[in-house]
Every structure is written in C-alpha cells, then in structure tokens.
DSSP file (Angstrom, degrees, kcal/mol; ACC not computed):
  #  RESIDUE AA STRUCTURE BP1 BP2  ACC     N-H-->O    O-->H-N    N-H-->O    O-->H-N    TCO  KAPPA ALPHA  PHI   PSI    X-CA   Y-CA   Z-CA
    1    1 A M              0   0    0      0, 0.0     2,-0.5     0, 0.0    49,-0.0   0.000 360.0 360.0 360.0 126.7  -27.4   64.4   82.7
    2    2 A N        -     0   0    0      2,-0.0     2,-0.5     0, 0.0    48,-0.0  -0.813 360.0-163.0 -93.2 127.6  -27.3   68.2   83.3
    3    3 A V        -     0   0    0     -2,-0.5     2,-0.3    48,-0.0    44,-0.0  -0.945  23.4-119.6-112.3 130.3  -28.4   70.4   80.5
    4    4 A D    >>  -     0   0    0     -2,-0.5     4,-1.4     1,-0.2     3,-0.5  -0.522  13.9-148.5 -69.4 124.6  -27.4   74.0   80.5
    5    5 A L  H 3> S+     0   0    0     -2,-0.3     4,-2.4     1,-0.2     5,-0.2   0.819  95.6  62.2 -64.2 -31.7  -30.6   76.2   80.6
    6    6 A A  H 3> S+     0   0    0      1,-0.2     4,-2.4     2,-0.2    -1,-0.2   0.874 101.9  51.2 -64.1 -36.1  -28.8   78.9   78.6
    7    7 A L  H <> S+     0   0    0     -3,-0.5     4,-2.4     2,-0.2    -1,-0.2   0.898 110.0  49.4 -67.7 -38.6  -28.3   76.5   75.7
    8    8 A I  H  X S+     0   0    0     -4,-1.4     4,-2.3     2,-0.2    -2,-0.2   0.907 112.5  47.2 -67.0 -40.4  -32.0   75.6   75.7
    9    9 A V  H  X S+     0   0    0     -4,-2.4     4,-2.7     2,-0.2     5,-0.2   0.915 111.6  51.5 -64.8 -41.7  -33.0   79.3   75.8
   10   10 A A  H  X S+     0   0    0     -4,-2.4     4,-2.6    -5,-0.2    -2,-0.2   0.896 109.4  50.2 -63.3 -39.0  -30.5   80.0   73.0
   11   11 A I  H  X S+     0   0    0     -4,-2.4     4,-2.6     2,-0.2     5,-0.3   0.935 112.3  47.5 -62.7 -46.0  -32.0   77.2   70.9
   12   12 A G  H  X S+     0   0    0     -4,-2.3     4,-2.5     1,-0.2    -2,-0.2   0.906 113.7  46.6 -61.5 -43.4  -35.5   78.5   71.4
   13   13 A V  H  X S+     0   0    0     -4,-2.7     4,-2.8     2,-0.2     5,-0.3   0.924 113.8  47.8 -67.0 -44.0  -34.6   82.1   70.6
   14   14 A L  H  X S+     0   0    0     -4,-2.6     4,-2.4    -5,-0.2    -2,-0.2   0.924 115.7  43.9 -62.9 -44.5  -32.6   81.0   67.4
   15   15 A V  H  X S+     0   0    0     -4,-2.6     4,-2.5    -5,-0.2    -1,-0.2   0.904 115.6  48.4 -69.2 -39.9  -35.4   78.8   66.1
   16   16 A A  H  X S+     0   0    0     -4,-2.5     4,-2.2    -5,-0.3    -2,-0.2   0.942 115.7  43.0 -65.9 -46.8  -38.1   81.4   67.0
   17   17 A C  H  X S+     0   0    0     -4,-2.8     4,-2.4    -5,-0.2    -2,-0.2   0.904 114.8  51.0 -64.9 -40.6  -36.3   84.2   65.3
   18   18 A G  H  X S+     0   0    0     -4,-2.4     4,-2.2    -5,-0.3    -2,-0.2   0.909 110.6  48.2 -62.9 -42.8  -35.3   82.1   62.3
   19   19 A T  H  X S+     0   0    0     -4,-2.5     4,-1.2     2,-0.2    -1,-0.2   0.908 111.6  50.4 -64.6 -41.2  -38.9   81.0   61.8
   20   20 A T  H  < S+     0   0    0     -4,-2.2     3,-0.3     1,-0.2    -2,-0.2   0.914 112.6  46.3 -62.3 -43.0  -40.1   84.5   62.0
   21   21 A L  H >< S+     0   0    0     -4,-2.4     3,-1.4     1,-0.2    -1,-0.2   0.838 106.1  58.2 -70.9 -32.4  -37.6   85.7   59.5
   22   22 A V  H 3< S+     0   0    0     -4,-2.2    -1,-0.2     1,-0.3    -2,-0.2   0.800 102.2  56.6 -66.2 -26.8  -38.3   82.9   57.1
   23   23 A L  T 3< S+     0   0    0     -4,-1.2    -1,-0.3    -3,-0.3    -2,-0.2   0.410  88.6 103.2 -85.2   2.6  -41.9   84.0   56.9
   24   24 A E  S <  S-     0   0    0     -3,-1.4    -3,-0.0     2,-0.1     6,-0.0  -0.282  75.9-126.2 -79.6 170.0  -41.0   87.5   55.8
   25   25 A R  S    S+     0   0    0     78,-0.1    79,-2.3    -2,-0.0     2,-0.4   0.691  83.7  89.2 -90.3 -21.9  -41.3   88.8   52.2
   26   26 A S  B  >  -A  103   0A   0     77,-0.2     4,-2.0     1,-0.1    77,-0.2  -0.636  69.0-146.6 -83.1 131.0  -37.7   90.0   51.8
   27   27 A L  H  > S+     0   0    0     75,-2.7     4,-2.3    -2,-0.4    -1,-0.1   0.806  99.2  58.5 -66.2 -28.5  -35.3   87.3   50.5
   28   28 A T  H  > S+     0   0    0      2,-0.2     4,-2.2     1,-0.2    -1,-0.2   0.920 108.0  45.2 -65.5 -42.8  -32.5   88.8   52.6
   29   29 A R  H  > S+     0   0    0      2,-0.2     4,-2.3     1,-0.2    -2,-0.2   0.870 111.4  53.0 -68.1 -36.4  -34.5   88.2   55.8
   30   30 A V  H  X S+     0   0    0     -4,-2.0     4,-2.1     2,-0.2    -2,-0.2   0.907 108.8  50.9 -62.5 -41.0  -35.4   84.7   54.6
   31   31 A L  H  X S+     0   0    0     -4,-2.3     4,-1.8     2,-0.2    -2,-0.2   0.920 110.9  46.5 -63.5 -45.5  -31.7   84.0   54.1
   32   32 A V  H  X S+     0   0    0     -4,-2.2     4,-2.4     1,-0.2    -1,-0.2   0.869 109.9  56.3 -64.6 -35.6  -30.8   85.2   57.6
   33   33 A G  H  X S+     0   0    0     -4,-2.3     4,-2.6     1,-0.2    -2,-0.2   0.899 105.4  50.3 -62.6 -41.3  -33.7   83.2   59.0
   34   34 A F  H  X S+     0   0    0     -4,-2.1     4,-2.4     2,-0.2    -1,-0.2   0.889 110.1  50.6 -63.5 -38.9  -32.3   80.0   57.4
   35   35 A V  H  X S+     0   0    0     -4,-1.8     4,-2.2     2,-0.2    -2,-0.2   0.925 111.8  47.0 -64.5 -43.8  -29.0   80.7   58.9
   36   36 A L  H  X S+     0   0    0     -4,-2.4     4,-2.3     2,-0.2    -2,-0.2   0.907 112.2  50.2 -64.4 -41.5  -30.5   81.2   62.4
   37   37 A L  H  X S+     0   0    0     -4,-2.6     4,-2.4     1,-0.2    -2,-0.2   0.916 110.2  51.0 -62.0 -42.4  -32.6   78.0   62.0
   38   38 A G  H  X S+     0   0    0     -4,-2.4     4,-2.1     1,-0.2    -2,-0.2   0.904 110.7  47.8 -61.7 -41.8  -29.5   76.1   61.0
   39   39 A N  H  X S+     0   0    0     -4,-2.2     4,-2.3     2,-0.2    -1,-0.2   0.882 110.7  52.0 -67.6 -37.6  -27.6   77.3   64.0
   40   40 A G  H  X S+     0   0    0     -4,-2.3     4,-2.0     2,-0.2    -2,-0.2   0.902 109.8  48.9 -63.9 -40.6  -30.5   76.5   66.3
   41   41 A V  H  X S+     0   0    0     -4,-2.4     4,-2.2     2,-0.2    -2,-0.2   0.895 109.8  52.2 -66.1 -39.7  -30.6   72.9   64.9
   42   42 A N  H  X S+     0   0    0     -4,-2.1     4,-1.9     1,-0.2    -2,-0.2   0.915 110.0  48.2 -63.0 -42.3  -26.9   72.5   65.4
   43   43 A L  H  X S+     0   0    0     -4,-2.3     4,-2.4     1,-0.2    -1,-0.2   0.887 109.1  54.4 -63.9 -37.6  -27.2   73.6   69.0
   44   44 A F  H  X S+     0   0    0     -4,-2.0     4,-2.7     1,-0.2    -2,-0.2   0.907 106.3  51.5 -61.7 -41.7  -30.0   71.2   69.5
   45   45 A F  H  X S+     0   0    0     -4,-2.2     4,-0.9     1,-0.2    -1,-0.2   0.888 109.8  50.2 -62.4 -38.4  -27.9   68.4   68.2
   46   46 A L  H  < S+     0   0    0     -4,-1.9     4,-0.3     2,-0.2     3,-0.3   0.906 113.6  44.3 -66.5 -40.8  -25.2   69.3   70.7
   47   47 A V  H >< S+     0   0    0     -4,-2.4     3,-0.9     1,-0.2    -2,-0.2   0.888 114.6  49.5 -70.5 -38.0  -27.6   69.4   73.6
   48   48 A A  H 3< S+     0   0    0     -4,-2.7    -1,-0.2     1,-0.2    -2,-0.2   0.624  91.8  79.8 -76.4 -12.0  -29.3   66.2   72.5
   49   49 A S  T 3< S-     0   0    0     -4,-0.9    18,-0.4    -3,-0.3    -1,-0.2   0.681  93.0-135.5 -73.3 -15.4  -26.0   64.3   72.1
   50   50 A G    <   -     0   0    0     -3,-0.9    -1,-0.2    -4,-0.3     3,-0.1  -0.457  48.2 -12.2  94.8-169.4  -25.7   63.7   75.9
   51   51 A P  S    S-     0   0    0      0, 0.0    16,-0.3     0, 0.0     2,-0.0  -0.295  77.0-100.8 -69.2 152.2  -22.7   64.0   78.1
   52   52 A P        +     0   0    0      0, 0.0     2,-0.2     0, 0.0    -2,-0.0  -0.358  50.7 164.3 -69.0 153.3  -19.2   64.5   76.7
   53   53 A G        -     0   0    0      1,-0.1    12,-0.2    -3,-0.1    13,-0.0  -0.804  38.9 -53.7-150.3-168.9  -17.0   61.5   76.5
   54   54 A A  B    S-b   65   0B   0     10,-2.2    12,-2.6    -2,-0.2    -1,-0.1  -0.263  71.6 -77.8 -72.7 163.8  -13.8   60.1   75.0
   55   55 A A        -     0   0    0     10,-0.2     2,-2.9     1,-0.1     5,-0.2  -0.359  50.0-108.6 -60.9 140.9  -13.3   60.1   71.3
   56   56 A P  S    S+     0   0    0      0, 0.0     2,-0.5     0, 0.0    -1,-0.1  -0.317  74.9 128.9 -76.5  64.5  -15.2   57.2   69.6
   57   57 A I    >   -     0   0    0     -2,-2.9     3,-1.6     4,-0.0     4,-0.4  -0.979  66.9-106.9-117.3 129.8  -12.2   55.2   68.9
   58   58 A A  T 3  S-     0   0    0     -2,-0.5    -3,-0.0     1,-0.3     0, 0.0  -0.317  95.1  -6.3 -63.3 131.3  -12.3   51.5   70.0
   59   59 A F  T 3  S+     0   0    0      2,-0.2    -1,-0.3     1,-0.1     3,-0.1   0.703  95.7 120.6  59.8  26.4  -10.1   50.8   73.0
   60   60 A A  S <  S+     0   0    0     -3,-1.6     2,-0.3     1,-0.2    -2,-0.1   0.757  78.9   5.5 -87.3 -26.0   -8.5   54.3   73.0
   61   61 A S        -     0   0    0     -4,-0.4    -1,-0.2     2,-0.2    -2,-0.2  -0.978  59.6-127.7-153.3 159.9   -9.6   55.1   76.5
   62   62 A D  S    S+     0   0    0     -2,-0.3     3,-0.1    -3,-0.1    -1,-0.1   0.580  82.6  97.9 -87.1  -9.9  -11.3   53.7   79.6
   63   63 A E  S    S-     0   0    0      1,-0.1    -2,-0.2   -10,-0.0     2,-0.1  -0.335  91.8 -89.4 -70.7 157.6  -13.8   56.6   79.7
   64   64 A P        -     0   0    0      0, 0.0   -10,-2.2     0, 0.0    -1,-0.1  -0.468  50.1-114.2 -66.4 141.8  -17.2   56.1   78.2
   65   65 A M  B     -b   54   0B   0    -12,-0.2     2,-0.2    -2,-0.1   -10,-0.2  -0.424  22.1-115.7 -79.0 150.2  -17.3   57.1   74.5
   66   66 A A        -     0   0    0    -12,-2.6    -1,-0.1    -2,-0.1   -16,-0.1  -0.540  36.7-102.9 -77.5 150.4  -19.2   60.1   73.1
   67   67 A D     >  -     0   0    0    -18,-0.4     4,-0.6   -16,-0.3    -1,-0.1  -0.660  28.8-161.6 -76.7 120.8  -22.0   59.3   70.7
   68   68 A P  H  > S+     0   0    0      0, 0.0     4,-2.2     0, 0.0     5,-0.2   0.688  75.7  78.0 -78.1 -17.1  -20.7   60.0   67.2
   69   69 A L  H  > S+     0   0    0      1,-0.2     4,-2.6     2,-0.2     5,-0.2   0.924  92.2  48.2 -63.7 -46.4  -24.1   60.2   65.6
   70   70 A P  H  > S+     0   0    0      0, 0.0     4,-2.4     0, 0.0    -1,-0.2   0.869 111.2  52.5 -62.3 -32.4  -25.1   63.7   66.8
   71   71 A Q  H  X S+     0   0    0     -4,-0.6     4,-2.2     2,-0.2    -2,-0.2   0.920 110.5  47.1 -66.1 -41.9  -21.7   65.0   65.6
   72   72 A A  H  X S+     0   0    0     -4,-2.2     4,-2.3     1,-0.2    -1,-0.2   0.892 112.3  50.2 -64.7 -39.4  -22.3   63.5   62.2
   73   73 A M  H  X S+     0   0    0     -4,-2.6     4,-2.6     2,-0.2    -2,-0.2   0.888 109.2  51.5 -66.8 -38.0  -25.8   65.0   62.1
   74   74 A A  H  X S+     0   0    0     -4,-2.4     4,-2.1     2,-0.2    -2,-0.2   0.908 110.2  48.9 -65.6 -40.8  -24.4   68.4   63.1
   75   75 A L  H  X S+     0   0    0     -4,-2.2     4,-2.0     2,-0.2    -2,-0.2   0.910 111.9  49.2 -64.5 -40.6  -21.8   68.3   60.3
   76   76 A T  H  X S+     0   0    0     -4,-2.3     4,-2.5     1,-0.2    -2,-0.2   0.913 110.2  50.9 -63.3 -41.8  -24.6   67.3   57.9
   77   77 A A  H  X S+     0   0    0     -4,-2.6     4,-2.5     1,-0.2    -1,-0.2   0.865 108.0  53.1 -64.4 -35.6  -26.8   70.2   59.1
   78   78 A I  H  X S+     0   0    0     -4,-2.1     4,-2.2     2,-0.2    -1,-0.2   0.921 110.6  46.6 -64.0 -43.7  -23.9   72.6   58.6
   79   79 A V  H  X S+     0   0    0     -4,-2.0     4,-2.3     2,-0.2    -2,-0.2   0.906 113.3  48.4 -66.8 -41.3  -23.4   71.5   55.0
   80   80 A I  H  X S+     0   0    0     -4,-2.5     4,-2.7     2,-0.2     5,-0.2   0.915 111.4  50.2 -64.9 -42.3  -27.1   71.7   54.3
   81   81 A T  H  X S+     0   0    0     -4,-2.5     4,-2.3     1,-0.2    -1,-0.2   0.891 110.1  50.9 -63.1 -38.3  -27.3   75.2   55.8
   82   82 A L  H  X S+     0   0    0     -4,-2.2     4,-2.4     2,-0.2    -2,-0.2   0.917 111.5  47.6 -64.8 -42.9  -24.4   76.3   53.7
   83   83 A G  H  X S+     0   0    0     -4,-2.3     4,-2.3     2,-0.2    -2,-0.2   0.919 113.5  46.4 -64.3 -44.7  -26.0   74.9   50.5
   84   84 A V  H  X S+     0   0    0     -4,-2.7     4,-2.7     1,-0.2     5,-0.2   0.884 112.8  51.3 -65.7 -38.2  -29.4   76.6   51.3
   85   85 A T  H  X S+     0   0    0     -4,-2.3     4,-2.5    -5,-0.2    -2,-0.2   0.917 110.5  47.8 -65.0 -43.1  -27.6   79.8   52.2
   86   86 A A  H  X S+     0   0    0     -4,-2.4     4,-2.1     2,-0.2    -2,-0.2   0.916 114.3  46.7 -64.0 -42.6  -25.6   79.8   48.9
   87   87 A F  H  X S+     0   0    0     -4,-2.3     4,-2.3     2,-0.2    -2,-0.2   0.921 114.0  47.3 -65.3 -44.1  -28.8   79.1   46.9
   88   88 A G  H  X S+     0   0    0     -4,-2.7     4,-2.7     1,-0.2    -2,-0.2   0.869 110.5  52.6 -65.6 -36.7  -30.8   81.8   48.7
   89   89 A L  H  X S+     0   0    0     -4,-2.5     4,-2.4     2,-0.2    -1,-0.2   0.897 109.3  49.4 -65.2 -39.8  -28.0   84.3   48.3
   90   90 A A  H  X S+     0   0    0     -4,-2.1     4,-2.4     2,-0.2    -2,-0.2   0.911 112.4  48.3 -65.1 -41.4  -27.9   83.6   44.5
   91   91 A L  H  X S+     0   0    0     -4,-2.3     4,-2.4     2,-0.2    -2,-0.2   0.931 113.0  47.1 -62.9 -45.2  -31.7   84.1   44.4
   92   92 A A  H  X S+     0   0    0     -4,-2.7     4,-2.2     1,-0.2    -2,-0.2   0.903 113.4  48.4 -64.5 -40.9  -31.6   87.3   46.3
   93   93 A Y  H  X S+     0   0    0     -4,-2.4     4,-2.2     2,-0.2    -1,-0.2   0.924 112.9  47.2 -65.9 -43.9  -28.8   88.7   44.2
   94   94 A R  H  X S+     0   0    0     -4,-2.4     4,-2.3     2,-0.2     5,-0.2   0.889 112.3  49.9 -66.4 -38.6  -30.4   87.8   40.9
   95   95 A T  H  X>S+     0   0    0     -4,-2.4     4,-2.8    -5,-0.2     5,-0.6   0.896 110.2  51.1 -65.2 -39.5  -33.7   89.3   42.1
   96   96 A W  H  X5S+     0   0    0     -4,-2.2     4,-1.4    -5,-0.2    -2,-0.2   0.895 110.9  48.8 -64.4 -39.3  -31.9   92.4   43.1
   97   97 A Q  H  <5S+     0   0    0     -4,-2.2    -2,-0.2     1,-0.2    -1,-0.2   0.912 119.2  37.2 -65.5 -42.8  -30.3   92.7   39.7
   98   98 A L  H  <5S+     0   0    0     -4,-2.3    -2,-0.2    -5,-0.1    -3,-0.2   0.891 133.8  18.5 -79.5 -39.9  -33.5   92.2   37.8
   99   99 A E  H  <5S-     0   0    0     -4,-2.8    -3,-0.2     2,-0.3    -2,-0.2   0.605  91.6-122.3-113.0 -15.3  -36.0   94.1   39.9
  100  100 A G  S  <<S+     0   0    0     -4,-1.4     2,-0.3    -5,-0.6    -4,-0.2   0.469  89.1  59.6  84.4   0.6  -34.0   96.4   42.1
  101  101 A H  S    S-     0   0    0     -6,-0.6    -2,-0.3     2,-0.1    -1,-0.2  -0.946  72.7-136.3-149.0 167.5  -35.5   94.9   45.3
  102  102 A D        +     0   0    0     -2,-0.3   -75,-2.7    -3,-0.1     2,-0.3   0.080  57.9 126.8-118.7  24.8  -35.6   91.5   46.9
  103  103 A D  B     -A   26   0A   0    -77,-0.2     2,-0.5   -76,-0.1   -77,-0.2  -0.635  60.4-124.5 -81.9 139.6  -39.2   91.4   48.0
  104  104 A V        -     0   0    0    -79,-2.3     2,-0.1    -2,-0.3    -2,-0.1  -0.726  28.1-140.2 -84.1 127.9  -41.2   88.4   46.9
  105  105 A Q        -     0   0    0     -2,-0.5     2,-0.1     1,-0.1    -1,-0.0  -0.473  21.6 -97.2 -87.2 158.3  -44.3   89.4   45.0
  106  106 A D        -     0   0    0     -2,-0.1     2,-0.1     1,-0.1    -1,-0.1  -0.468  38.4-135.5 -67.9 143.3  -47.8   87.9   45.3
  107  107 A D     >  -     0   0    0     -2,-0.1     4,-1.9     1,-0.1     5,-0.2  -0.401  30.6 -93.5 -91.6 179.5  -48.5   85.4   42.6
  108  108 A L  H  > S+     0   0    0      1,-0.2     4,-2.0     2,-0.2     5,-0.1   0.859 123.8  53.2 -64.2 -37.1  -51.8   85.2   40.7
  109  109 A E  H  > S+     0   0    0      2,-0.2     4,-2.3     1,-0.2    -1,-0.2   0.886 107.3  51.6 -67.0 -38.4  -53.4   82.7   43.1
  110  110 A D  H  > S+     0   0    0      1,-0.2     4,-2.3     2,-0.2    -1,-0.2   0.915 109.6  50.4 -63.1 -41.9  -52.6   84.8   46.1
  111  111 A A  H  X S+     0   0    0     -4,-1.9     4,-2.4     1,-0.2    -2,-0.2   0.887 109.8  50.8 -63.8 -37.9  -54.3   87.8   44.4
  112  112 A L  H  X S+     0   0    0     -4,-2.0     4,-2.4     2,-0.2    -1,-0.2   0.907 110.4  48.8 -65.0 -42.1  -57.4   85.7   43.6
  113  113 A V  H  X S+     0   0    0     -4,-2.3     4,-2.0     2,-0.2    -2,-0.2   0.889 111.5  49.9 -65.0 -38.8  -57.6   84.5   47.2
  114  114 A I  H  X S+     0   0    0     -4,-2.3     4,-2.3     2,-0.2    -2,-0.2   0.919 111.0  48.9 -66.1 -43.4  -57.3   88.1   48.5
  115  115 A R  H  X S+     0   0    0     -4,-2.4     4,-1.9     1,-0.2    -2,-0.2   0.910 112.1  48.6 -62.9 -41.6  -60.0   89.3   46.1
  116  116 A R  H  X>S+     0   0    0     -4,-2.4     5,-2.9     1,-0.2     4,-0.6   0.877 111.2  50.6 -64.8 -37.3  -62.4   86.5   47.2
  117  117 A A  H  <5S+     0   0    0     -4,-2.0     3,-0.4     3,-0.2    -2,-0.2   0.887 109.2  50.7 -68.3 -38.5  -61.7   87.3   50.8
  118  118 A E  H  <5S+     0   0    0     -4,-2.3    -1,-0.2     1,-0.2    -2,-0.2   0.867 115.0  42.4 -67.5 -35.4  -62.4   91.0   50.3
  119  119 A R  H  <5S-     0   0    0     -4,-1.9    -1,-0.2    -5,-0.2    -2,-0.2   0.537 108.5-126.5 -83.9  -6.8  -65.7   90.2   48.6
  120  120 A D  T  <5 +     0   0    0     -4,-0.6     2,-0.4    -3,-0.4    -3,-0.2   0.903  56.5 157.5  57.7  43.3  -66.5   87.5   51.2
  121  121 A D      < -     0   0    0     -5,-2.9     2,-0.3    -6,-0.1    -1,-0.2  -0.787  36.8-135.8-100.1 138.9  -67.0   85.1   48.3
  122  122 A T        -     0   0    0     -2,-0.4     2,-0.1    -3,-0.1     3,-0.1  -0.676  18.2-123.9 -93.1 150.5  -66.6   81.4   48.7
  123  123 A S        -     0   0    0     -2,-0.3     2,-0.2     1,-0.1    -1,-0.1  -0.470  39.0 -84.1 -86.1 163.8  -64.7   79.3   46.2
  124  124 A A        -     0   0    0     -2,-0.1    -1,-0.1     1,-0.1     2,-0.1  -0.465  47.3-143.6 -68.6 135.4  -66.3   76.3   44.4
  125  125 A S        -     0   0    0     -2,-0.2     3,-0.3     1,-0.1    -1,-0.1  -0.351  26.4-101.1 -92.6 178.1  -66.1   73.2   46.5
  126  126 A F  S    S+     0   0    0      1,-0.2    -1,-0.1    -2,-0.1    -2,-0.1   0.828 121.2  53.0 -67.9 -32.3  -65.5   69.6   45.3
  127  127 A D  S    S+     0   0    0      2,-0.1     2,-0.3     0, 0.0    -1,-0.2   0.710  85.5  98.1 -80.2 -20.2  -69.3   68.8   45.5
  128  128 A D        -     0   0    0     -3,-0.3     2,-0.5     1,-0.0    -4,-0.0  -0.527  67.6-145.5 -70.8 131.9  -70.4   71.8   43.4
  129  129 A V        -     0   0    0     -2,-0.3     2,-0.7     3,-0.0    -2,-0.1  -0.870   3.3-151.4-103.4 126.9  -71.0   70.7   39.8
  130  130 A D    >   -     0   0    0     -2,-0.5     3,-1.3     1,-0.1    -2,-0.0  -0.877   4.2-156.9 -96.0 116.2  -70.2   73.1   37.0
  131  131 A E  T 3  S+     0   0    0     -2,-0.7    -1,-0.1     1,-0.3     4,-0.1   0.699  87.8  64.0 -68.3 -20.3  -72.5   72.3   34.1
  132  132 A T  T 3  S+     0   0    0      2,-0.1    -1,-0.3    -3,-0.0    -2,-0.0   0.683  90.8  78.1 -79.2 -16.4  -70.1   73.8   31.5
  133  133 A L  S <  S-     0   0    0     -3,-1.3     2,-0.0     1,-0.1     3,-0.0  -0.694  89.3-110.3 -92.2 144.0  -67.4   71.2   32.2
  134  134 A P        -     0   0    0      0, 0.0    -4,-0.1     0, 0.0    -1,-0.1  -0.367  18.9-129.4 -68.4 153.6  -67.6   67.7   30.8
  135  135 A E  S    S+     0   0    0     -4,-0.1     2,-0.3     2,-0.1    -2,-0.0   0.868  90.8  32.5 -73.0 -35.6  -68.3   64.9   33.3
  136  136 A E  S >  S-     0   0    0     -3,-0.0     3,-1.9     0, 0.0     2,-0.3  -0.855  97.4 -93.3-120.5 155.9  -65.4   62.8   32.1
  137  137 A E  T 3  S+     0   0    0     -2,-0.3    -2,-0.1     1,-0.3     0, 0.0  -0.510 113.4  12.5 -67.1 126.7  -62.0   63.7   30.6
  138  138 A G  T >  S+     0   0    0     -2,-0.3     3,-1.3    -4,-0.0    -1,-0.3   0.466  87.8 121.7  86.7   2.6  -62.3   63.8   26.9
  139  139 A A  T <  S+     0   0    0     -3,-1.9    -2,-0.1     1,-0.3    -4,-0.0   0.728  72.4  55.8 -70.6 -19.5  -66.1   63.7   26.8
  140  140 A D  T 3  S+     0   0    0     -4,-0.3    -1,-0.3     2,-0.1     3,-0.1   0.425  87.5 101.2 -92.1   2.2  -66.2   67.0   24.9
  141  141 A L  S <  S-     0   0    0     -3,-1.3     0, 0.0     1,-0.1     0, 0.0  -0.511  84.9 -93.8 -82.9 154.9  -64.0   65.7   22.1
  142  142 A P    >   -     0   0    0      0, 0.0     3,-0.9     0, 0.0    -1,-0.1  -0.310  28.4-126.6 -65.5 153.3  -65.5   64.6   18.7
  143  143 A D  T 3  S+     0   0    0      1,-0.2    -2,-0.0    -3,-0.1    -3,-0.0   0.686 100.4  69.1 -75.4 -18.0  -66.3   60.9   18.4
  144  144 A D  T 3  S+     0   0    0      2,-0.1    -1,-0.2     0, 0.0    -3,-0.0   0.466  73.1 106.8 -85.3   1.6  -64.3   60.4   15.1
  145  145 A L  S <  S-     0   0    0     -3,-0.9     2,-0.1     1,-0.1    -4,-0.0  -0.588  78.2-111.5 -76.3 140.5  -60.9   60.9   16.8
  146  146 A P        -     0   0    0      0, 0.0     6,-0.1     0, 0.0    -1,-0.1  -0.423  27.2-128.8 -70.3 146.8  -58.9   57.7   17.2
  147  147 A T    >   -     0   0    0      4,-0.1     3,-0.8    -2,-0.1     5,-0.0  -0.464  29.9-101.8 -84.9 166.1  -58.4   56.4   20.7
  148  148 A P  T 3  S+     0   0    0      0, 0.0    -1,-0.1     0, 0.0     4,-0.1   0.733 122.3  50.5 -62.9 -20.2  -54.9   55.5   21.9
  149  149 A H  T 3  S+     0   0    0      2,-0.1     0, 0.0     0, 0.0     0, 0.0   0.678 100.6  70.9 -92.1 -18.9  -55.6   51.8   21.4
  150  150 A E  S <  S-     0   0    0     -3,-0.8     2,-0.2     1,-0.0     0, 0.0  -0.819  85.5-121.5 -99.0 135.0  -56.9   52.1   17.8
  151  151 A P        -     0   0    0      0, 0.0    -4,-0.1     0, 0.0    -2,-0.1  -0.512  27.9-143.7 -72.1 142.3  -54.6   52.9   15.0
  152  152 A G    >   -     0   0    0     -2,-0.2     3,-1.2    -6,-0.1     4,-0.5  -0.340  32.3 -89.3 -95.5-179.3  -55.4   56.0   13.1
  153  153 A P  G >  S+     0   0    0      0, 0.0     3,-0.8     0, 0.0    -1,-0.0   0.812 125.4  58.3 -63.1 -29.7  -55.1   56.7    9.4
  154  154 A A  G 3  S+     0   0    0      1,-0.2     0, 0.0     3,-0.0     0, 0.0   0.717 100.2  58.4 -72.7 -18.5  -51.6   58.0    9.8
  155  155 A D  G <  S+     0   0    0     -3,-1.2    -1,-0.2     2,-0.1     2,-0.2   0.612  81.5 104.3 -86.9 -11.8  -50.5   54.7   11.3
  156  156 A E    <   -     0   0    0     -3,-0.8     2,-0.5    -4,-0.5    -4,-0.0  -0.468  66.0-139.0 -73.1 140.4  -51.5   52.6    8.3
  157  157 A I        -     0   0    0     -2,-0.2     2,-0.1     2,-0.0    -2,-0.1  -0.870  15.7-133.8-100.9 126.9  -48.6   51.5    6.1
  158  158 A K    >   -     0   0    0     -2,-0.5     3,-0.9     1,-0.1     4,-0.4  -0.419  17.7-118.8 -78.0 156.4  -49.1   51.7    2.4
  159  159 A D  G >  S+     0   0    0      1,-0.2     3,-0.9     2,-0.2    -1,-0.1   0.837 112.1  54.7 -65.2 -34.0  -48.2   48.7    0.2
  160  160 A D  G 3  S+     0   0    0      1,-0.2    -1,-0.2     2,-0.1    -2,-0.0   0.635 101.5  59.1 -78.5 -11.5  -45.7   50.7   -1.8
  161  161 A E  G <         0   0    0     -3,-0.9    -1,-0.2     1,-0.2    -2,-0.2   0.562 360.0 360.0 -89.6  -8.6  -43.8   51.8    1.4
  162  162 A R    <         0   0    0     -3,-0.9    -1,-0.2    -4,-0.4    -2,-0.1   0.490 360.0 360.0 -77.8 360.0  -43.1   48.2    2.4
C-alpha cells in the first residue's frame, strides 16, 4: 500500500497546530484548535482505511471492496467535531457577551498553585497529619446525635397519631 507523504505531513501539521491552539487561553483559538484536530483525525481515518476499492455492496463488482468502517468513523468524527464546535461557539459567544473578552481566567486553585510556586512552598502531602482535623469522619460531632441506623426522637410515632 502506497501512502502519500503529503497526507501524513498534513495530518501531523493539523494535529500539532490544533493541539497548540487548544492549549491557548482564548476560547476562539480553542475552537479553531478543535476544528483543526477534527480535520486531522478525519485525514488520519482516510489514510488508515487502506487502498480504495469498490463500494461495499455484496456482489456489485469483482474488484476488492473498500473497508466501510473507516468511512463510518470519519462520518462520526465529523458529527462530533460539529457538536463540539457548536458548543464551543456558544460558550465563546456567551463569554464575549458577559465579559467583553473570550479569555479563560485562572480559577482559585490555579492562583493558589502559582502563589505556592512563587514562595517555593510545598503543599501538604498525604502522609502529613493535620492535628486540627478529626481522624475519622464524624469524630468531631457530639455523641448524642442519632446514627443513621438508630431512630431519633423525630422518628417515634405517638399513640394519638396512629
């Protein structure tokens, strides 16, 4: 099977550019990155499908039949890319309406990680024990609370309610 080198280079370029754009902060660039990744995957399915052949209809031709699975996968990838693009476009448009830009902001956890990195501070590991926290879940609750298996005072039925 001969594979065109230009198609393989095009797949590599589309996937590389798409991956780079998906990692950007702007939702518009992320959206274009998803489209490029989708097109790269579709080209990959075409290259991986093998040599062209006759339509996959039984007894229609004496030529060897083409494999229909890569074609079905390419159609599925097109539909998925369309759905992700529509969702991303809606997100980008709504963000533009609300904030006036489409950049994704850092969340609180990202800011905490950045501050710790700037101070060269390590986070607590699993083995570090914090003495202020209880050892077991619910160990800091009062003992007079009913457990889930014991009925509490609110669960008792009075004789006059029967």
